[in-house]
C-alpha positions in Angstrom: 28.3 -16.3 -232.7 29.1 -16.1 -229.2 32.9 -15.3 -227.2 34.3 -18.4 -226.0 35.0 -17.0 -222.8 31.3 -15.7 -222.6 29.8 -19.7 -223.5 32.1 -20.4 -220.5 31.1 -17.9 -218.1 27.6 -19.1 -219.2 28.3 -22.6 -218.6 29.5 -22.2 -215.3 27.7 -19.0 -213.8 24.3 -19.0 -213.1 22.6 -17.5 -216.0 19.6 -14.5 -215.9 17.4 -14.3 -218.7 15.4 -11.0 -218.9 12.6 -12.0 -217.2 14.3 -13.5 -214.4 16.1 -9.8 -214.2 12.3 -8.2 -214.0 11.2 -10.5 -211.4 14.2 -9.8 -209.2 13.8 -6.5 -209.6 10.2 -6.4 -208.6 11.1 -9.0 -205.9 13.2 -6.0 -204.6 10.8 -3.2 -205.1 8.1 -5.5 -203.5 11.1 -6.2 -199.7 11.5 -2.5 -200.0 8.2 -1.5 -199.9 7.1 -3.6 -197.4 9.8 -2.7 -195.1 8.6 0.8 -195.6 5.0 -0.2 -194.8 6.4 -1.7 -191.2 8.3 1.5 -190.7 4.8 3.5 -191.4 2.6 0.6 -189.1 5.1 1.6 -186.2 5.4 5.7 -187.0 1.6 5.5 -187.0 1.6 3.7 -183.8 4.1 5.8 -182.1 2.1 9.0 -183.4 -1.2 8.2 -183.0 -2.0 10.8 -180.2 -1.1 13.4 -182.8 -3.9 13.9 -185.3 -2.3 15.3 -188.7 0.5 12.9 -188.1 -1.9 10.2 -187.9 -3.6 11.2 -191.0 -0.3 12.0 -192.6 1.0 8.5 -191.9 -2.7 7.0 -192.7 -2.4 8.5 -196.4 1.5 6.9 -196.9 0.2 3.7 -195.7 -2.8 3.6 -198.3 -0.2 4.4 -201.2 2.4 1.8 -199.7 -0.3 -0.9 -199.8 -1.7 0.1 -203.2 2.0 -0.2 -204.3 2.7 -3.7 -202.8 -0.7 -4.2 -204.7 0.2 -3.4 -208.1 3.8 -5.0 -207.3 2.5 -8.3 -206.7 -0.1 -8.5 -209.4 2.6 -7.5 -211.8 4.8 -9.8 -210.1 2.1 -12.8 -210.3 1.3 -11.7 -214.2 4.9 -12.2 -215.4 5.0 -15.5 -213.6 1.7 -16.8 -215.4 2.9 -15.5 -218.5 6.3 -16.8 -218.4 5.2 -20.3 -217.7 2.3 -20.4 -220.3 2.8 -21.8 -223.8 2.3 -19.1 -225.8 4.1 -17.6 -228.4 7.1 -15.8 -227.7 6.4 -12.8 -229.8 3.0 -12.8 -228.2 5.1 -13.2 -224.5 7.4 -10.7 -225.3 5.0 -7.6 -226.6 2.9 -8.7 -223.3 6.2 -8.2 -221.4 6.8 -4.7 -222.7 4.0 -3.8 -222.0 3.5 -4.8 -218.7 6.7 -3.4 -217.9 6.4 0.3 -219.7 3.1 0.5 -217.8 4.6 -0.4 -214.1 7.2 2.2 -214.9 5.2 5.1 -216.2 2.9 4.4 -213.3 6.1 4.2 -210.8 7.3 7.7 -212.1 3.6 9.5 -212.0 3.3 7.9 -207.9 6.6 9.5 -207.2 6.0 12.7 -208.8 3.1 12.6 -207.2 3.8 11.7 -203.8 7.1 14.1 -203.2 5.0 17.4 -204.0 2.0 15.7 -201.5 4.7 14.6 -198.8 6.0 18.3 -198.7 2.6 19.8 -198.5 1.5 17.2 -195.4 4.9 18.2 -193.9 4.4 22.2 -193.9 0.7 21.4 -193.0 1.5 19.3 -189.8 4.3 21.8 -188.9 1.6 24.5 -189.4 -0.5 23.0 -187.2 1.6 21.7 -184.7 3.0 26.0 -184.4 -1.0 26.8 -184.2 -2.2 24.1 -181.4 1.3 25.0 -179.7 1.2 28.4 -179.7 5.0 28.5 -179.6 6.9 30.3 -182.4 9.0 27.6 -184.5 9.8 26.6 -187.8 7.1 28.4 -190.1 7.4 32.0 -188.7 8.1 34.6 -191.3 8.0 34.9 -195.5 11.8 34.4 -195.2 12.0 30.9 -193.5 8.6 30.0 -195.7 10.5 30.9 -199.2 13.3 28.8 -197.7 11.2 26.1 -197.1 9.4 26.2 -200.3 12.4 26.5 -202.3 14.0 23.4 -200.5 10.8 21.6 -201.3 11.5 22.5 -205.0 14.7 21.9 -205.1 14.0 18.2 -203.8 11.1 17.5 -206.1 13.4 18.6 -209.2 16.1 16.2 -207.9 13.9 13.2 -207.1 12.2 13.7 -210.7 15.9 13.2 -212.0 16.9 10.4 -209.3 13.7 8.5 -210.2 14.1 8.7 -213.8 17.7 7.7 -213.3 16.4 4.2 -210.9 13.5 3.7 -213.3 15.7 3.5 -216.5 18.4 1.4 -214.3 16.6 -1.1 -213.3 13.7 -1.4 -215.9 14.9 0.7 -218.7 17.6 -1.7 -220.0 15.3 -4.6 -219.7 13.1 -2.8 -221.9 15.5 -2.2 -224.7 16.7 -6.3 -224.2 13.2 -7.0 -224.6 12.5 -4.3 -227.5 15.6 -6.0 -229.2 14.6 -9.2 -228.8 11.2 -8.6 -230.4 12.8 -6.6 -233.4 14.8 -9.6 -234.1 11.8 -11.8 -233.9 10.1 -9.7 -236.3 13.3 -9.4 -238.7 12.9 -13.6 -238.9 
């Protein structure tokens, strides 16, 4: 039984199903990925004179294109599955599987990219120092410890931020989908 105020709110406002919310989140992810891709393309053009920065931005472009491809594929699959006349239980199982895989891949990609970017940044700084001959950032063991300590702290922070972000965007939807599936199984 629903409260009268909740039913009135649904009648007045635009209701959003769990699938609609997931599609909205995927479109948001896609928009941010495209913005990052555009930014990365601009950086690739601006930094084309420096070899290692060109490689760095090229690697980020490859990761970004792979992520965009995967999100588009997932979004398309979600839209196709939602429009099919399949049993509700089968659709729910598919959505749970899809979103679970996506969140796992998203988290793994973040956890691989963050240390990789710090390593590439360190390499770029070292190559810049060796090419220019100037004494720059990476001189001395103390500076190296500070850099790697900061990188380690950032990776540790990103671990928790990524888990929170993924849970906020998709975890609640997964819980709702699993609850709906459980409700169907009980009936």
